[in-house]
N, C-alpha and C positions, 0 to 999 in steps of 0.2 A: 504493500500499499504506499501511497505517497504520504510522507509525514506532513501533517497539517498544523502541528503545534509550534513550528519554528518559523516566524515571519520572515526572517532573513533568508532561510532556505527557499521559501516560496518565491521571494523576490528574485533570487538567483535563477530558479527554475523557469520562472516566467520570462526572464531576459533571454535565457538560453533557448527557450521554446520560440520566442519571436524570431530568433536568428535561424533556427532549424526549419521552421515551418515553410519558409520561402525557398529553401534549397532543393535542388533535384535529388533523386535517390542516391546517386553516387557521392555527391558532396555531403549529403546528410549522414550517410553511413560512415564516411571518413571522419566527420566531426563527432559523431557519437562514439566512435572508437577512441578518439583522443580524449573525450570526457571520461569514458569508462576506465581508461588506463590509470587515472588518478582518483576517480570517485565512482565506483561501480553502482552505488545506490542512486546517485544522481542520474546515471545513464538509464537505469531501469525506470526511474520516475519519468524521465523525459520520453522514453519509449511508450509509457502508458498514456502520456499526454498526446503524443503523436497518433497513437492508435485511436484514442478518443476523437481526435480531430478527423481522422479518416472515416470513422463510422458515425458521422454526424446524423445520418438518417435514423439509425437505431436509437441514438441518444435523444434526438428530438421527439421520438415517440414516447420516451420516458418522461421528457419534460411535459409533454401534453398531459400525461397522467398526473404530474404534480400540479399543473395548473387546473386540473378538473376537466380538461377537454375529453370528450368521449366519442367513440365511433357510434354514429346513430344506429348502425345495424347491430351493434353488440347488445347482449342481454344485460340490462342495467341491474337486474335482480341477481347480483353476483353471489349473494348468500342464500338465495332461494328461501326468502322469508315472507314473501307476499302471501297474505291470507292466514298466516300463523299468528298466534297470540304469544307474546313474550312478556313474562310477569303479568302485569295488568294492561299491557299495550297490544292492540290489535294492528298488525302491519297492513297498511293499505297499498302503498306503491313506493318504488325507489324514487328519490329526488335528485341525487347527485353522487357521483363517484370521483374521488380524487386520489392523490398519492398516499394519503394517510388513512382513508377510511371511506365508508359508504353511508349515506344518510337516507332514511326512509321516512315517509309520512305515516304517522300512526295515530290511533285514537286511544286516549286514556280512558279506559272503560269504567274507572271509578269516578272520575270527575266529568266525563263526557266532553273533553276538550281535545282538539287536534294538537299533536306534538311532533317534534322531529327527534328521531332516534339515530344516533351515530354509533356505528360499529367499526372496530379496526378491520382492515382488509384481512382475508384468510392467510395471506403470505406473511403476516407479521406474527412471529412467534413470541408470545408474552410469557416468559418464565415467571416464577414466583416473585422474584425481586422486582422485575419490570412491571408486573401486574400491580404490585403495591405502589410503585411510583406513579403508575397510570391513575389509580384510585386517589392517591394523594393529590395529584394535579386536579382531578375532578372536584375533590372536596375544597381545595383552595379557590378554584375558579367559581365554584358554586357559592362560596361565601361572599363574593363580590356583589354588591347591591348598588348599581349605578344605572341611570337612564340610558347610557350609551354602551352598556355591556350586556351581551346575551347571558341570561341566567341559566344555570344548570339545575333542573328540577331535582333530579336524582340519578344515581348510578345503579347498575345491576348486572346480572349475569344470566345468560340463557342456561338451559338444562345441560348444554354441552360446555358450560363454563366460558362462554364467549362474552366478554365485557361489552357494555353499551352505556351511553349517556343519553338521558332524556332532557330535551331542551324545548323552549317555546318554538312554535312554528309561526314565523313572521310572514305577513303579506308584504311584498315590496320587491325591490330589484337590487341585486348586488351592484356595487360600484363598478365591477368589471363589466357587467351586462350593460350598465348605463353608458360607459364610455364606448363600448363596442357598438351600441345602438345609435348614439347621437354624437359621438366624437367629444372634443373638449367641452368642458362645462363652462357656463357663464362664470366670470370671476367671482361674483357675489355668491353663487351657489357653491363653487369650489371652496371658498373660504368658510362658508357655513358648515360644509361637510368636514373640512379639516379641523375646525374648532371642536366639533363633537368627538372626533376621533382622539384629539389631544386630551380632552376631558376624560374620556374613557380610559386612555392610557395612564392619566394621572392617578385615577382611582386604583388601577391595577398595580402601578409602581409603588403606591403608598402601602399596599398590601404585600409588597415584596415579590410581585409576580411580573415577570417580563414575557411578553407575548412571543417574540422571536419568529413569528411567521405572518406578520401584518402584510396584507396584500389586498387588491381590489376585490377578490372573491371572498374575502373574510370581512367585508363591510357591507351591510345591507341598508339601503335607503328605504324608509317606510313611506307609506302614502302621505302622511302628514308632514313629511320633511325631516322627521327624526331619523337617527342612525343608530345601528347596533353593531358592535364589533363582535364577530363570531370566532369560534374555533381557537381556544387556547390549548389545542392538542399537542403543541410542541413547546408549551410554556415552560418556564423555569421558576421554581420557588426556592428562595434561599440558595443553598449550595447544591440542590438536587436537580439533575436533568430528569424530566418526568415521563418521557415516553420511550426514548431509545438512548443507547449509550453514545451514539455518534454525536459529536459536539457541534457539527455544522448543519443541524436540521434547519429546514426552512426552504423557501423558494428563492432560487439563486438571484433573480432580478431584483429582489427587494432586500437582500442581505447587505449588512454593513461590512466594511472592509475587515473589521476584527472578527466578524462571524465567518467570512470566507477563509480567513487564516486559522480558524479553529481556536481563537482566544477566548478567555472568559468574558462573558457579556453582562451588561447592566442595561438599565432602561434607555440609555442613549442609543442602543442598537434599534430600538423601536422608533426613536426620533428620526434616525436615518431613514427607516422604512416609511415614516410619515412624509419626509421630504420627497421620497421617490413618488409616493401617492400624489402629493400636491403637484409635483412637476407633471405627472401623467394627466391629472385632471385638467390642468391648465393648457397643456400643449398637445395632448393626444398621443404622446410617445414617452418612452422611459428614458431617463438620462443616460443609462448604460445599456447598450444593446449589442447583440452578437448572434451568430447563427447557431451557436451551441454553448453549453454551460461554461466551458473553459474559457471561451472568449469573453463571455459576460463577466465571469469572475475576474479575469485579467483586467478588464476595463474598470471594474469597481475599485480594484486595489490601486491601479496606476493612472487611469485617465481622468481628465477633468471634464465635467459635463458642459454642454453648450448652455450658455446663459439663457434662462427661459424667455426673456424679453426678445432675444434674437429670433425666437420661433413665433412669439406672439407679442407684437410691439406695444400693445396697450397695457402690458404688465409693467407697473411702476417700479422705481428703483428700490423702495423699501421691501416690497414683496420679493423681488429679485434677490435681494440680499438675504432675506430670511431663508428662502429655499436653499441657496448655496451654503448658508451656515448650517442648515440641517444635513447637508450632503458633505460636510467637512470630513476629510479622511481620518483625522484624529478625533476620537470621542471627546477629548477635552476641549476642542474648538467648537463643538455643537452647543446649543442652549443647554442650560444646567438641568432643566426639568421639563416634563410635559406641561406642568402648570405654567411655566414661563412662556412656552410656545402658545398655549391657549390664550394667554393674556395678550400676546403680541398679535396673534391672528384676530382676536376680537377688536383690537385697536385699528386694524386694517379694514374691518368690514364696513360697507356703506351704511350710513346712518340717516335718521330722519332729519328734516329741516331744523327741529328744535334741539338737536344734539350738538356736541362740541365739534368745532371745525377741525378737521384732521390735518396733521402737519406733514403729509406726503406731497411731493411735487410731481408734475407730469414729466415724462421722458421726452424732451423736445427733440432728441435725436431720432425718435421714432415717428416724427411728424414730417410730412412732405414739405419742401421749402416754402410753397405758397401758404400753407397752413402755419408754419412757423412765423411768417411775417404777420399773419392775421393775429395770432396769439400775442406776439410781442406788442403790436399796436394796441390791442385791446387792454393788455395788462398795463402798459405805460400810461395811456390816456386816462383809463379809469382810475388807476392808483394816484396819478398826479392830480387829476381833477377832484377826486374825492378828498385827497389830502389837503389841497389848496382851500377847498370850501370848509373843511373841518377846522383847519388852523385859523382861517380868517374869521369864521363864525365864533371861534372860541377865544378871541383876543380880549373880549370884554369880561371874560369869566376868570382870567387870571391863570397863572401856571399851575395852581394847585387843583384845578378842576379840568382834567383832560376831556376832550370830546370823545364820545363813545360811538362805535359803529358795529353793526351786526352785518356779516356777509352771509347771505342765505345760499344754500346749494342751488346751482343754476338748473333750469328746467330743460330737459331734452325734448325738444318739439319734433324731432325727426322720427322716422319709423325704425331707424337702426339702433338696436340695443347696444351695439359695440360703441356707441357714442356716449354712453352714460358716464364713462370715465372722464371724457372731455369736460362734461358739465361739472362734475365734482371737483376735478383738478383745477379748472379755471377759477372757480370760487375760492378754493384753498390758496392758490397762488396769490390772488388779490388780497386776501386776508393776511397772508404772510408779509406782503409788501407794506401794508398799512401798519401792521403790528411793530414794524421797525421804527416808527415815529414815536418819540417820547410824549408828545402832546396828544396822542390818539390811543384810546383803549379799545381793543377789538374784543367784543363780547361774543359768547358762544350761543347765540339764539335767544338770550334772555330779553325780557321786555325792558323798556326804559332807555334804549339806545337813542343817541342823538340823531343817528343816520342809519339808513338801511341800504345795502347794496344787493341788488338782485339782477338776474339776467336769464337768457335763454340761449341754447345752442340748437341749430338746425343743420343737419349734415345730409347732403344729397350727392351721391357719387363722391367725387373728390373735392366738392365745394363745401365749405363751412360758413354759415351765417351766424353772427353773434349779435346780441343786443344786450348792453350792460347799462343799468340805470342806478343812480344814486338819489335817494329820497331824504328830504329833511323831515324827520319823524314828528318834530314838534309842530311845524307849520303845515305838515302833510302836503308837501309840494316836491316836485321833481327838480333836481338841481344840476345833474350831469347825465348825459346820455351819450352812449357810443354805439355807432352803427358802422363797423369796419366794412369796407367794400368787399 
């Protein structure tokens, strides 16, 4: 086996693999012989990597299993349980089969409610020690009581001593299915989903549980917009690995670098996976991709992801920075906790007109040159005009009484939802300009301001039409209007 516990050894192997994989057979054999003369173990490991690369088709089939993909023609009732009663659960139909187990729809005959029953796959041999760890994991996850975590009702065994978990059966759509069906999510929706995942992880981490296999298939979006994190089947409680002894369990595309290397994990590995999910929700692709597992693992450890805003220009810099921080190679460079991530994501969410003005700024580099000119003109004219009026009107009141202004979020009058960020960002940028004046106090939607700035954005094709107005709140009159051409 390739040793996974030595990060330095992995780095050397990956570097050698990069060199070998592009050589022809003769040159490759010569290079392998030279390596084997000084390090036979390294040669064997490299031969395994090259063999894996050559057999991509077979390995991709296994990855499909891990991701839950299934052959439509295959019999999904792999355990032949449909129609049977297990404990007090009547099995109705199979729901899904993945790399770790099979899930059935069942009816709880005692309470008359539908449930989901999860069984390990037949190929997983659970000896006494591993069985105890499986049950310990189920008890730990079952103790979690949080709106964003799927509860485990109970555990049990069939007459043939096959373990199962009973869980609520949620109506909804997995995040994986949502992305596959409709592509990238609207930014506001992606942030709302990510906040709920972060809050669920926060509850698990406080209980000492690390999920270790967070991925789109393990998050279900409910009809009311709520979210549940599913499947703590490869979770870790304290010092115990709870399902299998292999230290690198999980789905490769969402593994943190330390998980790929087989190192000890903590909650920051889940934060990495959350970063991958957020990246995928916003761009429709994963930050680290490849044709097979070893290529993905290599990219996770060594490659830098494309900045999300390069794939979706309306992603603003603060959101860009948070995603890249979650995807830091070193755990210590990621946010300190899921709680901190939830707080930062909440601060980035769109808010109502009565809420605090957010301090993120638009990414001007993402705007076409004509739009940049329009934005600059609107910002300068509105800020200067409003500031001049505020300062002039406040001269009789003395320096101790600064003029106050409220900047309302602008209204998006166009049909394009992707212009919402323009409306919010423009209002925020004007508020930021005005807040730099000592004699002006920018309020966050509170009543009693001396002036109110409001406006609208209409985007048609490549054209953007802005209207920005400043009102004297006391005299109820308009004092500044901007109509950029």
